[in-house]
N, CA and C of each residue as an Amber inpcrd file, in Angstrom:
protein
   408
  34.6230000 -27.3320000 -16.4640000  33.8280000 -26.6070000 -17.4320000
  32.3460000 -26.8150000 -17.1690000  31.9530000 -28.0010000 -16.7610000
  30.5510000 -28.2860000 -16.4960000  30.0410000 -27.4490000 -15.3310000
  30.8630000 -27.2650000 -14.2950000  30.4070000 -26.4610000 -13.1650000
  30.2460000 -24.9990000 -13.5620000  31.0950000 -24.4950000 -14.4570000
  30.9550000 -23.1240000 -14.9270000  29.6680000 -22.9620000 -15.7120000
  29.3750000 -23.9100000 -16.5750000  28.1370000 -23.8780000 -17.3480000
  26.9280000 -23.9780000 -16.4240000  27.0230000 -24.8250000 -15.4200000
  25.9350000 -24.9760000 -14.4540000  25.7150000 -23.6650000 -13.7130000
  26.7990000 -23.0230000 -13.2910000  26.6790000 -21.7430000 -12.5850000
  26.0340000 -20.6790000 -13.4720000  26.4050000 -20.6640000 -14.7400000
  25.8350000 -19.6910000 -15.6710000  24.3380000 -19.9380000 -15.8410000
  23.9620000 -21.1980000 -15.9930000  22.5420000 -21.5470000 -16.1640000
  21.7590000 -21.1870000 -14.9090000  22.2970000 -21.5300000 -13.7490000
  21.6090000 -21.2170000 -12.4910000  21.4930000 -19.6960000 -12.3230000
  22.5760000 -18.9860000 -12.6150000  22.5430000 -17.5210000 -12.5140000
  21.5240000 -16.9090000 -13.4430000  21.4540000 -17.4240000 -14.6680000
  20.4830000 -16.9190000 -15.6360000  19.0620000 -17.1940000 -15.1660000
  18.8250000 -18.4060000 -14.6780000  17.4810000 -18.7610000 -14.1820000
  17.0810000 -17.8830000 -13.0060000  18.0140000 -17.6660000 -12.0710000
  17.7050000 -16.8080000 -10.9270000  17.4310000 -15.3740000 -11.3570000
  18.1800000 -14.8970000 -12.3340000  17.9530000 -13.5370000 -12.8480000
  16.5750000 -13.4160000 -13.4740000  16.1940000 -14.4310000 -14.2360000
  14.8680000 -14.4180000 -14.8670000  13.7810000 -14.4310000 -13.8090000
  13.9370000 -15.2790000 -12.7810000  12.9370000 -15.3360000 -11.7140000
  12.8670000 -14.0160000 -10.9560000  14.0190000 -13.4450000 -10.6720000
  14.0480000 -12.1750000  -9.9640000  13.4100000 -11.0750000 -10.7990000
  13.7410000 -11.0270000 -12.0670000  13.1780000 -10.0210000 -12.9650000
  11.6700000 -10.2090000 -13.1020000  11.2060000 -11.4420000 -13.2440000
   9.7650000 -11.6650000 -13.4080000   9.0130000 -11.2920000 -12.1480000
   9.6050000 -11.5110000 -10.9740000   8.9660000 -11.1100000  -9.7300000
   8.8250000  -9.6050000  -9.6400000   9.8310000  -8.8900000 -10.0990000
   9.7840000  -7.4320000 -10.0890000   8.7600000  -6.9210000 -11.0900000
   8.7080000  -7.5300000 -12.2630000   7.7720000  -7.0410000 -13.2740000
   6.3340000  -7.3400000 -12.8990000   6.1010000  -8.4010000 -12.1490000
   4.7430000  -8.7030000 -11.7140000   4.2150000  -7.6060000 -10.7950000
   5.1000000  -7.0570000  -9.9870000   4.6830000  -6.0430000  -9.0210000
   4.2830000  -4.7470000  -9.7000000   4.7770000  -4.5160000 -10.8970000
   4.5070000  -3.2390000 -11.5340000   3.5730000  -3.3660000 -12.7360000
   2.8210000  -4.4290000 -12.8030000   1.8200000  -4.5450000 -13.8530000
   0.8820000  -3.3450000 -13.7430000   0.4710000  -2.7900000 -14.8630000
  -0.4290000  -1.6250000 -14.8110000  -1.6940000  -1.8680000 -13.9830000
  -2.2410000  -3.0670000 -14.0450000  -3.4440000  -3.3340000 -13.2490000
  -3.1340000  -3.3430000 -11.7590000  -1.9180000  -3.8060000 -11.3820000
  -1.5250000  -3.7660000  -9.9720000  -1.3690000  -2.3230000  -9.5110000
  -0.6960000  -1.5200000 -10.3160000  -0.4840000  -0.1160000  -9.9630000
  -1.8420000   0.5690000  -9.8000000  -2.7180000   0.3790000 -10.7570000
  -4.0510000   0.9940000 -10.6860000  -4.7840000   0.5600000  -9.4170000
  -4.8160000  -0.7350000  -9.1590000  -5.5320000  -1.2720000  -8.0110000
  -4.9580000  -0.7540000  -6.6980000  -3.6380000  -0.7570000  -6.5630000
  -3.0220000  -0.3440000  -5.3080000  -3.0970000   1.1710000  -5.1100000
  -2.9870000   1.9480000  -6.1610000  -3.1180000   3.4020000  -6.0180000
  -4.5420000   3.7470000  -5.5740000  -5.5250000   3.1640000  -6.2410000
  -6.9160000   3.4300000  -5.8530000  -7.1770000   2.9830000  -4.4230000
  -6.6350000   1.8250000  -4.0620000  -6.8180000   1.3050000  -2.7080000
  -6.1890000   2.2280000  -1.6870000  -4.9550000   2.6730000  -1.9540000
  -4.2750000   3.5680000  -1.0130000  -5.0620000   4.8660000  -0.8460000
  -5.5930000   5.3890000  -1.9180000  -6.3800000   6.6200000  -1.8440000
  -7.6160000   6.3950000  -0.9770000  -8.3240000   5.3130000  -1.2330000
  -9.5490000   5.0400000  -0.4770000  -9.2630000   4.8030000   1.0030000
  -8.1970000   4.0680000   1.3110000  -7.8460000   3.8370000   2.7160000
  -7.4390000   5.1560000   3.3680000  -6.6220000   5.9380000   2.6730000
  -6.1760000   7.2170000   3.2220000  -7.3300000   8.1570000   3.5050000
  -8.2610000   8.2360000   2.5700000  -9.4210000   9.1030000   2.7760000
 -10.2980000   8.5820000   3.9140000 -10.4590000   7.2670000   3.9810000
 -11.2610000   6.6850000   5.0500000 -10.6280000   6.9810000   6.4100000
  -9.3120000   6.8150000   6.5150000  -8.6400000   7.0480000   7.7910000
  -8.6450000   8.5360000   8.1530000  -8.4880000   9.3920000   7.1660000
  -8.5400000  10.8290000   7.4270000  -9.9050000  11.2020000   7.9910000
 -10.9570000  10.6730000   7.3820000 -12.3110000  10.9450000   7.8700000
 -12.5460000  10.3140000   9.2360000 -11.9820000   9.1430000   9.4620000
 -12.1620000   8.4380000  10.7350000 -11.6080000   9.2730000  11.8920000
 -10.4600000   9.8740000  11.6840000  -9.8160000  10.6200000  12.7640000
 -10.0780000  12.1240000  12.7100000 -10.9020000  12.5510000  11.7630000
 -11.2140000  13.9790000  11.6370000 -11.8050000  14.4860000  12.9500000
 -11.2930000  15.5750000  13.4260000 -11.8130000  16.1710000  14.6580000
 -11.3660000  15.4510000  15.9100000 -10.3520000  14.5920000  15.8210000
  -9.8580000  13.9110000  17.0200000 -10.8020000  12.8660000  17.5580000
 -11.5290000  12.1970000  16.6740000 -12.4960000  11.1870000  17.1030000
 -11.8660000  10.2320000  18.1190000 -12.5390000  10.0690000  19.2200000
 -12.0840000   9.1460000  20.2410000 -11.1210000   9.7650000  21.2380000
 -10.7210000  11.0250000  21.0290000  -9.7480000  11.6350000  21.9140000
 -10.3630000  12.5810000  22.9370000 -11.6240000  12.8420000  22.8260000
 -12.2730000  13.7050000  23.8080000 -11.6200000  15.0760000  23.8590000
 -11.3780000  15.5600000  25.0480000 -10.7890000  16.8910000  25.2340000
  -9.2590000  16.8140000  25.2070000  -8.7150000  16.2780000  24.1280000
  -7.2640000  16.1930000  24.0020000  -6.6580000  15.0450000  24.7940000
  -7.4900000  14.1990000  25.3620000  -6.9980000  13.0700000  26.1540000
  -6.8220000  11.8460000  25.2740000  -5.8080000  11.0650000  25.5980000
  -5.6260000   9.7930000  24.8880000  -6.7440000   8.8460000  25.3060000
  -7.2120000   8.0250000  24.3690000  -8.2180000   7.0250000  24.7410000
  -7.6040000   5.9860000  25.6670000  -8.4540000   5.3360000  26.3890000
  -7.9930000   4.2640000  27.2800000  -7.4470000   3.1160000  26.4280000
  -6.6550000   2.2250000  27.0320000  -6.1660000   1.0620000  26.2740000
  -7.3100000   0.2400000  25.6750000  -8.4010000   0.1280000  26.4000000
  -9.5570000  -0.6200000  25.8810000 -10.1600000   0.0860000  24.6720000
 -10.2940000   1.4090000  24.7610000 -10.8250000   2.1820000  23.6320000
  -9.8810000   2.0780000  22.4320000  -8.5720000   2.0680000  22.6770000
  -7.5980000   1.9220000  21.5850000  -7.7560000   0.5670000  20.8990000
  -7.9480000  -0.4830000  21.6830000  -8.1550000  -1.8210000  21.0910000
  -9.4260000  -1.8450000  20.2520000 -10.4910000  -1.2340000  20.7800000
 -11.7500000  -1.1890000  20.0380000 -11.5920000  -0.3950000  18.7440000
 -10.8690000   0.7200000  18.8070000 -10.6270000   1.5100000  17.5990000
  -9.8180000   0.6930000  16.5980000  -8.8070000  -0.0280000  17.0780000
  -7.9900000  -0.8630000  16.1980000  -8.8170000  -1.9270000  15.5080000
  -9.7140000  -2.5750000  16.2700000 -10.5760000  -3.6070000  15.6750000
 -11.5460000  -2.9910000  14.6750000 -12.0790000  -1.8210000  15.0100000
 -13.0020000  -1.1330000  14.1080000 -12.2900000  -0.7500000  12.8090000
 -11.0930000  -0.2050000  12.9420000 -10.3190000   0.1730000  11.7580000
 -10.0140000  -1.0510000  10.9100000  -9.5780000  -2.1460000  11.5390000
  -9.2800000  -3.3700000  10.7780000 -10.5120000  -3.8880000  10.0390000
 -11.6770000  -3.8140000  10.6780000 -12.9190000  -4.2520000  10.0080000
 -13.1950000  -3.3820000   8.7870000 -13.0610000  -2.0790000   8.9550000
 -13.3520000  -1.1500000   7.8560000 -12.3380000  -1.3070000   6.7190000
 -11.0610000  -1.4360000   7.0710000 -10.0260000  -1.6070000   6.0450000
 -10.2120000  -2.9470000   5.3420000 -10.5220000  -3.9930000   6.0940000
 -10.7540000  -5.3140000   5.4810000 -11.8980000  -5.2630000   4.4780000
 -12.9770000  -4.5850000   4.8520000 -14.1310000  -4.4720000   3.9500000
 -13.7550000  -3.6870000   2.6960000 -13.0080000  -2.6110000   2.8700000
 -12.5800000  -1.8190000   1.7210000 -11.6550000  -2.6380000   0.8210000
 -10.6890000  -3.3330000   1.4070000  -9.7530000  -4.1390000   0.6230000
 -10.4680000  -5.2640000  -0.1220000 -11.5040000  -5.8090000   0.4750000
 -12.2600000  -6.8860000  -0.1740000 -12.8640000  -6.4140000  -1.4920000
 -13.2120000  -5.1320000  -1.5770000 -13.7580000  -4.6130000  -2.8410000
 -12.7010000  -4.5910000  -3.9380000 -11.4320000  -4.6940000  -3.5330000
 -10.3120000  -4.7290000  -4.4830000  -9.6910000  -6.1350000  -4.5550000
 -10.4120000  -7.1170000  -4.0300000  -9.9390000  -8.5090000  -3.9990000
  -8.5990000  -8.6440000  -3.2900000  -8.4450000  -7.9440000  -2.1680000
  -7.2330000  -8.0050000  -1.3640000  -7.5840000  -8.2420000   0.0990000
  -6.6190000  -8.7900000   0.8350000  -6.7310000  -8.8830000   2.2880000
  -5.7230000  -7.9060000   2.8850000  -5.8240000  -7.6900000   4.1870000
  -4.8690000  -6.7960000   4.8480000  -3.4490000  -7.3300000   4.6650000
  -3.2630000  -8.6330000   4.8690000  -1.9260000  -9.2200000   4.7250000
  -1.3920000  -9.0780000   3.3020000  -2.2410000  -9.3170000   2.3010000
  -1.8030000  -9.1680000   0.9060000  -1.4200000  -7.7190000   0.6140000
  -2.2310000  -6.7930000   1.0940000  -1.9560000  -5.3830000   0.8530000
  -0.6440000  -4.9690000   1.5220000  -0.4600000  -5.3730000   2.7660000
   0.7750000  -5.0290000   3.4850000   2.0030000  -5.6470000   2.8160000
   1.8500000  -6.8530000   2.3120000   2.9780000  -7.5440000   1.6990000
   3.3170000  -6.9590000   0.3220000   2.3140000  -6.6960000  -0.4860000
   2.5590000  -6.2990000  -1.8750000   2.6990000  -4.8050000  -2.0940000
   2.0740000  -3.9760000  -1.2530000   2.1100000  -2.5360000  -1.5210000
   3.5290000  -1.9540000  -1.5370000   4.4390000  -2.3790000  -0.6600000
   5.7870000  -1.7960000  -0.7540000   6.4480000  -2.0480000  -2.1100000
   6.2660000  -3.2390000  -2.6720000   6.8960000  -3.5170000  -3.9690000
   6.1960000  -2.7800000  -5.1080000   4.8830000  -2.6210000  -5.0240000
   4.1670000  -1.8790000  -6.0690000   4.5560000  -0.4050000  -6.0210000
   4.5550000   0.1840000  -4.8180000   4.8660000   1.6050000  -4.6960000
   6.3580000   1.8970000  -4.8130000   7.1890000   0.8670000  -4.7880000
   8.6290000   1.0610000  -5.0070000   8.9010000   1.4860000  -6.4460000
   7.9950000   1.1330000  -7.3580000   8.1590000   1.5530000  -8.7570000
   7.5370000   2.9410000  -8.9050000   8.2980000   3.9190000  -8.4850000
   7.8290000   5.3030000  -8.4690000   7.4230000   5.7830000  -9.8630000
   8.1530000   5.3480000 -10.8730000   7.8450000   5.7820000 -12.2460000
   6.4710000   5.2830000 -12.6810000   6.1540000   4.0310000 -12.3430000
   4.8540000   3.4790000 -12.7240000   3.7240000   4.1930000 -11.9900000
   3.9280000   4.4720000 -10.7020000   2.9010000   5.1650000  -9.9080000
   2.6980000   6.5800000 -10.4380000   3.8000000   7.3000000 -10.6570000
   3.6880000   8.6750000 -11.1710000   3.0800000   8.6870000 -12.5750000
   3.4480000   7.6980000 -13.3940000   2.8840000   7.5990000 -14.7360000
   1.3780000   7.3890000 -14.6940000   0.9440000   6.4800000 -13.8200000
  -0.4930000   6.2160000 -13.6880000  -1.2170000   7.4790000 -13.2030000
  -0.6530000   8.1240000 -12.1800000  -1.2970000   9.3170000 -11.6320000
  -1.3390000  10.4590000 -12.6500000  -0.3150000  10.5740000 -13.4890000
  -0.3230000  11.6500000 -14.4820000  -1.4030000  11.4200000 -15.5400000
  -1.7880000  10.1690000 -15.7390000  -2.8610000   9.8540000 -16.6810000
  -4.2450000  10.0370000 -16.0650000  -4.3020000  10.1830000 -14.7390000
  -5.5710000  10.3120000 -14.0170000  -5.4850000  11.4960000 -13.0500000
  -5.6460000  12.7180000 -13.5600000  -5.4760000  13.9160000 -12.7190000
  -6.3950000  13.9430000 -11.4960000  -7.6010000  13.3980000 -11.6200000
  -8.5140000  13.3890000 -10.4810000  -7.9560000  12.5320000  -9.3520000
  -7.3860000  11.3670000  -9.6960000  -6.7890000  10.4990000  -8.6850000
  -5.5040000  11.1060000  -8.1410000  -4.7430000  11.7640000  -9.0010000
  -3.4990000  12.4000000  -8.5750000  -3.7880000  13.4540000  -7.5060000
  -4.8240000  14.2320000  -7.7210000  -5.1940000  15.2640000  -6.7510000
  -5.5640000  14.6380000  -5.4040000  -6.3420000  13.5680000  -5.4510000
  -6.7360000  12.8810000  -4.2160000  -5.5320000  12.2310000  -3.5380000
  -4.6350000  11.6450000  -4.3350000  -3.4330000  10.9810000  -3.8040000
  -2.5250000  11.9950000  -3.1090000  -2.3240000  13.1240000  -3.7590000
  -1.4380000  14.1450000  -3.1970000  -2.0420000  14.8280000  -1.9760000
  -3.3540000  14.7220000  -1.7950000  -4.0090000  15.3170000  -0.6370000
  -3.8750000  14.4380000   0.6090000  -3.4180000  13.1900000   0.4300000
  -3.2560000  12.2950000   1.5760000  -2.1250000  12.7820000   2.4630000
  -2.2310000  12.4990000   3.7680000  -1.1170000  12.8630000   4.6620000
   0.1710000  12.1870000   4.1830000   1.2870000  12.8770000   4.3250000
   2.5570000  12.3050000   3.8680000   2.9970000  11.1300000   4.7180000
   2.5920000  11.0710000   5.9430000   2.9710000   9.9500000   6.7950000
   1.8380000   9.6940000   7.7680000   1.6010000   8.4310000   8.0110000
   0.5530000   8.0800000   8.9600000   1.0420000   6.9390000   9.8280000
   1.2830000   7.2370000  11.0710000   1.7110000   6.2410000  12.0410000
   2.9420000   5.4720000  11.5620000   3.7930000   6.1230000  10.7830000
   5.0520000   5.5220000  10.3860000   4.9690000   4.4750000   9.3010000
   3.8250000   4.3120000   8.6660000   3.6720000   3.2870000   7.6390000
   3.8420000   3.8940000   6.2610000   4.1130000   3.0420000   5.3110000
   4.1320000   3.4580000   3.9180000   5.4980000   3.8720000   3.4390000
   6.0660000   3.0940000   2.5190000   7.3860000   3.3660000   1.9870000
   7.4260000   4.5700000   1.0770000   6.2850000   4.9890000   0.5320000
   6.2670000   6.1120000  -0.4000000   6.1620000   7.4400000   0.3230000
   6.0490000   7.3940000   1.6410000   5.8320000   8.6240000   2.3850000
   4.3610000   8.8520000   2.6210000   3.5250000   8.2820000   1.7840000
   2.0790000   8.3450000   2.0040000   1.7350000   7.1280000   2.8600000
   1.2330000   7.3720000   4.0490000   0.9040000   6.2660000   4.9320000
  -0.0990000   5.3400000   4.2740000  -0.5150000   4.3550000   4.8480000
  -1.5120000   3.4300000   4.3250000  -0.9440000   2.6250000   3.2040000
């Protein structure tokens, strides 16, 4: 009987921890911060590559130019994320769980039509990233 009670207590504790971890990801302030961040990164990247920057006459950049572009992008994204008190690693780690709560994201966007318009204008996929279909 003691082992059954122990299993029930452990199961309940694990459920509470699991539930609290999920609810932390969907706090309204997290949703707001990550939606705004995704919009800003998406717009920045769209502008960065507008007109095929770095591709010349339809040619792929050299491996060295690609590395330089990658470092430049990381610097720009890091600076943007810093304005939201995030690092690249934090954003990459937490954004999938925040954007997994589709109802919270859609709810926030429906309350902010200006942001919704900007969010929906983002490319649906960018270099294969982004669980919501919106890259970044």
